[in-house]
N, C-alpha and C positions, 0 to 999 in steps of 0.2 A: 772352845778356846783352850789351848794347852798351857801348861806352866812353862815359863822360860827357864831353860837350863842354866844353872849357875856356872857350868863348865864351858858353855859356849856363849860367846858374846852376841848381843842382839845385832842383827843386820837389817837394814831397812830399804824399802823400795818406795819412792815417792812418785805418785802418778799425777801428771799434769804438765802444763806448759811452763817452760823456764821463766817466762815473763809474769807468771801468776804470783801475786803477793803471798798467798798461802803456801805455795811451793817454796818460795824463797825463805819464808819464815821457818817452815818445817826443816829445810836443809840446814839453816843456821842453828836451830834448836838441837838437831841431831848431832851436828858438829860440836856443839858445846858439851855434849855428853860423850864425845868421841865414839859415836855410833857410826859405823860405816854405812853410807847410803848412796844409792844410785837413783837418778831421776829418769823416769820413762814417760815419754810423751803421751802414751795411751796404755790401756789395760792389756792390749795384745803384747806389747813389748814387756810388760810386767810378767806376763805368763812365761815368756822366754827366759827372763831372769830367774824366775822361780825354778824352772827346770834345770838351769845351770847350777843353782845354789841349793839343791836339795840337801836336807840334813842340817841346815843351819836354823837357828831361831830367827824367824823372819817376821817383820812387821811391815805391812803394806798400808800406806797412808795416801788418801786422795779425797777429792770432792765426790760426793755421792753420785753425781751425774756421770762422772768418769768411771766409777767403780761398778755401777749397776747396769752397764750396757748388756744387751742380749739377755734380758730377763734375769740378770744377776748370776750368770753362769760362772763368773770369776769367783764368787763367794763359795759356790759348790766345790770348785777346784781347790780353793784355799783351805776350806774345811777338811777336804779329803787328805790334804798334805800337811795338816796341823800348822797352818800359817795364820797368824793373827792379822786382822784387818781393822783399820780405823777410818771412818768416813766423816768428812766435814759436811754438815747440813746448815741450811739457813732458812729463812722464812719462805722462800720460794721453792724449796726442795719439795719434790712430789712425795706425798705421804706414803704411797705404795712402795716407792724405792726405799724409804726409811724403814718401813715395817719389814720389808724383805731383808734388808741388811741386818736388822736386829734379830730376826728369826734365824738367820744363818750364822749368828754368833759374832758379828762385827761390833766393834765399839763405835758409838756415834757421839761426836762432839759438835758443839756449835760455836767454837771459837778457839783462838790460840791458847787461852789459859787452861781450858780443859785438855787440850792436846798436851800442853806442858806437864800437867798433873799426871796424865796417863804415861807419858814417856818417862817421867821422873820415877814413878813407881815401878815400871817395867825394868828400868836400868838399875835402880837401887837395890831392890830385893828379889828380883827375878820371879815374882809371883804373878800368876795369871789373875787378872782383875775381873773375874766373872761376875761378881756381885756389883761391881762398880758400873758395869755396862748399862744396867737399867736405871741407875739412880739419876742420870741426867736426861732421861728421855720421858717426855710427857706425851703419851699416846693420844690424848684428847687434843693436843696442840695441832695435830695433823688430820684430825677427823673432819670429814666433810659430809654434808647431806648429799643425796643423789642430785638434787637441783643444783647445788654448788659445783659438784663434779661435772655435771652436764654443761653448766655455764663455762667452766674452765676449759672444757674440751670443745666448746663451740657447737654443742649438739642442740 
């Protein structure tokens, strides 16, 4: 995760459906901070936007299930291009997706308040929140026994 440059304003990509309550909230939140944002229906559109906007301080925000498709290849691309990512998780999010996102340096939030705190800090002082990433994540919350995993997968 890189430091946000104070000379360059934060620019955001929101990944998700326009009818999604989280997408609407995120757009309103970013607008309240005067952060320019674009909504992309899927992660593939977000990759195109990243290519067009290279060199900007970019934050990509979306639900974990949208951001971690294709074994999290987007996180690799984001990390390579110094792009910050933030994923919303909930109780039904797959633990493997969450762990992968965390390992690739993404922020993981579980609700609007945590997202607001993250955006507030990124916009106000421009510091990368590297230490904050892990403070809201409880690895044991997503741990499963092999039997539970097999049951979940229907094996």
